[in-house]
N, C-alpha and C positions, 0 to 999 in steps of 0.2 A: 491644700495650698490654693490660694486665689488664682485664677487664670491671668496669665499675661496678655495683655492688649498689644497687638502689633500692627502692621500695615494693613488693615482692612481684616483681620482674622486674629484668633485667640489661640494662645499655648496653653494648653490643659495639662495640668499635672494630677494624674488619676491613677492610682494602683491599678483599679479594675476597668480602666477606659470608661468610665460609667456614662459620660456624656456623647459617647460616640453614636448610640444607637439612636439618640433623639436628633443628633446632628444630621444623619443620613435619612431619617423619617421626614425631617423638617424640609428637606430639599426633593424635588421632583426628578431626580435622576432616572434616566432611561435604562442605566446599566452599571452594575458595579465591576471594575476590574482589580484585582488585588494581585500587585507585583511583589514577589518574593525570590529570594536565594533558596538553594537546596537547604541551607541551615535555617532559615527562618520558616520555611515551609514545614520542617519537622517540628521545630521547637517553639516558634512563636505564633504560627498561624491558630492553633487550638486556643491561644489566649485570646486571641482577636475574636475568634468565632464564638467563644464562651461570653464574651462581651456583648456581642449583637446576635442573641439568638434567634430573632426574628430574620435575621439575613440569610436567606436560603437559596437566593438566585444570584450567582456570581461567577466570575470566570476568572481562573488563576493564570498568571503569567510568571513562569520560573525561569531565572537566569542564573548562570553559574556565580559563585561567590568569588571575591577578589578584586582587587585595583586593576589587575592586568585584564579584567573583562570590562572595564568600563571605558568601552570605545565605540566607534561609530558601527562596528559590526555587530556588536551584540544590540546595540540600539537599533539598528534596522530590523534584527530579529523580533525586537519588541513592537515596533510599528507594524510589520507584518503580521504578528499575532493579534495585534489590535484590530487589523483590517479583516483576518479571518473570523474574529468573533463579532464583526459586524458592528464594531463600536462607532456612535455616531458623536455630535458635538455636546451631547447631553449626558454623556457618560462619565462618570466619577473614576479616578484611579486612586487607590489607596496603596500607598508605597510603604511596605512592611519591611524593614531590614536597616542596615547599617548604611554608612555615607555612600556606598557605591549604588544601592538600590534608590536612596533619596536623592542622590544627584542625578543618575541616570533616569529614574523614573520621573523626576519633576521636569527633567529636559524633553523626554519623551511625549510626556504629556501636554508640555507648553508649546509643542510644535506640531502635534498629531492635528490635523484640520484647523490648523492655526490655533490651537489651544483648547484644552478640555480641562475641566477642574481636577485638581488633586489634593490628597491630603497626606501628611508626612506622619508615619508613626515609625519614629527612631527605635531601634531594638539595641543599639550599641551605645556605650557612654559617649563615644566620640560623635555620634549622630545626635545625640539628645542636646549636647551642649554646643554643637558647631554646626553640622551639615543640615540640619533639619529646619534650622530656624534662619530667617533673613532673606529668603527668596532666590538665592543664587542655585541654579541647576547647571549642570555641566557634564562633560565626558572629557577624556584625555585624548591627545593627538599624538602619535608616536610615544615619546616618554615624557611628554611637556603635560603638566596636570591641569585641569578643568580649563583648558585653553578654548574650548568651544562650549558656548551654554548661552543662557538668557538670564534676566532678572524677571523671574514670575513668582509671584506670591502664592503659597497653598491656600486653600480655604480653611485649614485648621491643621494644628499641630496636636499629637497627642502623646504624652510622655508617661511611661509606666516603670517603675522600678522592678516590676516584677521580670522584665526581660533581661534586666543585668544579671540575674541568676544564672543565665546560661552562658555568661562570659568566663574566659580564663583570664588569669592575671595579667597577660600580655596584651590583651584587648582592653582591659580595665584601665592598665597604664597608658595604652595610646590616646584614650579619650581624658585622661587625668591631665596629661600634657596641655590640652586647650584649656583646662579650668585654671591651672597655674598661668598660664598665659593670660587669660582674663584679669587675674590679680595683678599681674605686673603691669599691664597697661592702664588699668582704672582703678583698682582697689588693693591697697597693700595690705588690709586686714585679711581680704580672702587670701592673698599669698601666703601669709603668715598662718592662716588655718591650714592650708594645704601642706605645710611644712611639719604639722602634727599628725597628719594621717599616715598610718601604716596601712597602704593599699593591699599588701599581701594578707593581711589578718582581718582588717576592719571592712564593713559594708560602707559605701559611699553614702555619705550622710546627704539626703535629699535637699537639705538646705544649700549644701555647695553647689548642686546641680541647679537649684532655682536661683540661686544668685550670679551663678555664671551666666545663664540664660538672660536674666535681667539685665546685665552689663552688655551683652551682646544686642539685645534688643534695643536698649537706650541708644546705642551708637548707630544702628541700622535705621531707627526712626528719624534721626538726625541728617542721615546720609543713605538713603535707600540703594542709590546706584554707585557707590564708590566713587564719587568725584572729589571728596576730601577726607573727612574724619573717619570715614569707615576703614580707611587704608589701616588704621593703627592695629586693626584685627589681624593683620598680615605679619605683626612683629614674629620674627623667627621663620618666617615662610619663605623668603626670597632665597635664603641659602638652604633652608629645610626641604623645600620643594625640590630643589635642584639635586640634593644628595637623595631624596626619596626617589625621584625619577631615576636617577643613574642607578642605584640599587635595584629597582625594579627588575631593569632589564639585563643587569650584570651579575647579581648576587643569586647563589643557590637558596639562600633563605633571606629575601628581600627584608629591608627595615619596615617596620609599621610606620603609619604616618605620625603617631606620636613620638615615636623613637627619632625619626628623622627631624622632625619639628623640635624636638629637645636639643639636639645638636645644633641646629639652626638658631634657637635661642641663646645657646652658649655663645656662639661665633656672633650672634648680633648685639648681645650684651658688650662683647670686647668691642666691636665697632662703636656702640653707644659710649663707652668709655674714651675710645681714640678721638671721638668727635669732641670730647671735653665735657660731656655732661654727666654721665653715670659715674658715681665715684667707686674708687677702687674696691673698697669694703663691699659696696652693694654688688660689682662684677664678681667678687669671690663668693659672696653669699649665693647669688645666682647660680655660678658654676657648680658650687657643692651641693646645692639642691638637686640639681639634674643628675649630676654625676652618681648621687647617692641611689638614685631612682631607676636610671636607665643604663642598659648595656654601653659599654664601649664599642665604638665602631671604628674600626683601624683602616683607614685608606693612606695612599701615598700620593706624594706631591705630583706625580705624573698624571693623576686625575683631575688637577685643577682646572686645566683647560676644557675638559668635558662638563665639569660643574658651571664653569663660567659661559659656555655656550648654552647651556640650559637656561641660566639666570638671565640672558641676554633675550629669552623669549617671555620673559616675567610680564605680567599684564601691567604691573605698576611703572614699568619703564617709560621714559619720556625722551625724545630725541637721542636716542641711543645710548642714553644714561641708565644704569641699574639703580633701580629705586628701592629704598627700604623705609620701614618704620623703626625708628629707634627710642630707645629709653632717656628721657631726662632723669628720672630716678624712677625707683620701684613705685608703681601707681600712678605713673605720669608718662605718657607717650607722645611722639610726634610723628610725622610723616611727611612723605616728599623729601627725604634725605638721599641726596645720590652720591654713591661712593666709588671711587675708582678701583680698577682691578688690583693695583698693589695693595690696598688696605683689605679689599676682599680675601685675598691670598694671605694676608697678616692674619684674619680672623681665623682662617681654616688651619694656618700653622698653630694659633693658640688652642684650638680645641686638641690637635693632636699632642701639644706639650701638656696639657692638663689631664688628658684622657689615657696617655700610656706611661 
């Protein structure tokens, strides 16, 4: 597949990471740092090192896996390790992992000594189609997702389907939610193609990943710092992030990102219909698509205030109004729609009604 040109860098789609060695050789980096978590250290680092056999001088920084570790304390640990390794401003960080590693690694690199170069090598489907592309870096604060971060573009992104072999069905489904989202906001044909996939039995078609990244990249090129159009990428995320943040700190088995965003997209599809744009038939179609793929999540109405408090910290809000990206129809999304608390509670009620 042809590389996608983004904001001053390329996204390479290469099973064997063929271009990575030439990329490193073409730059005069003083040091190579590789950020991994325990899982990617075991399962993905050998793939990376096989792709760059001449890379013999590098330092490994390992963090614990899991969204609960994407915080300032772990980031301080990364910075301290970089200092211990004597990293200077000409060092390169390779972020080898899922969204936690690419988000936090990008943030750590973008702020260390006012910024060093980094490369994203996403190893989960979620990171490949979402977290690794677009220049968003960040960490969570308390249970508010990605509230601290920067817009800093990587030097390159390398996507290999080899890494997806290491994932279980739940991780694949988490990333698949973002592919469906890209179809809902900009490409009805992609959405329809996603409905035909049996993710439990079929390998993810690389074309779906490629098209998903193309959609995100097109939006990012038009609006790199999320002043306007890029907000459509947040469809499902205002409610979804709040539920994800609540679940992370209150549930014994927290929701994955994709599971939470699937709930958010059902709720926000209802809001899209309530606002008078999305048809009842399309609302039913979207609802059934997600309910067929993702487990039901049962919450009680006494959690609504906690959800709303988290939504009030959302980055899309303006003048104390809770902001949404909502669908006009499948394949067409608008942004800067501000919704009152009663309608948000109505959306949460809708999910409970269809999911139970």
